[in-house]
N, C-alpha and C positions, 0 to 999 in steps of 0.2 A: 727941437727942445721947446718946452713950455714951462712956465711956472704958475703956481696957484697960491694965493695968499689966504691964510686962515687966521681969523681973529677970534680969540676966546670970548665966550659970552661974558665972562667975568675974569679980570686979570688975576694971575697967580701971585702969591707973595714972593716966591722964588721961581727961577727959570725951571720949568718942568722937563722931564725926559719925554720924548715923543716916539711912539711906535706906529709904524705904517703897515698896512696890509693891502695888497691888490686882491680884489674879489672878482673882477671880471675884466676881460679885454676882448676886443674884436680886431683881428689883424688880417692882412692880405695873406692868403693861404699858399701862394706859390714861392714865397721867400722864407728864409729863416726868420724867427721872431727874436729880436734883440732889443731889450729895453732896460732902463735903469730908473728907479724911483728913489729919491733921497730927500731928507729933511735938511733945510737950510735956515739960517738966521733965526734961531729960536730965542725968544725973550719972554717976559712975563705977560705980554699983550697978545702974542701969537707966533706964527712961523710961516715959512714958505715951503712948498713942495716943488721939487724940480723933477720933471719927467722928460726923458730923452730916449731916442733911438739912434742907431748908427747903421752904416753901410746901406743895404737895400731894404731894411725892415720898414714896413708900413703898418702903423696901428691907427685904426679909425676911431676907436673909443677905448677908454680905460676908466675903471672906477675902483674905489676901495674905501677904507675907513682909517681913522686915526684915533689914538688914545694918548692923552697927556697925563703923566704921573709924576708926583713928587716923591723923592727918596724918603 
């Protein structure tokens, strides 16, 4: 498991809703690929992304993008 902190360039007035998308990953080909990407600790200043695998999955790299939106 790893976490990545994102700080918004400019703070929001209210806590935004965050959307995540995985756009690429590189994984070990002999095992099943199991991964989870989730948003944590959202506030007006930023948020954290948690990425984890389980069992025998091996991911060498993963990338994506995020979007912050106010209702």
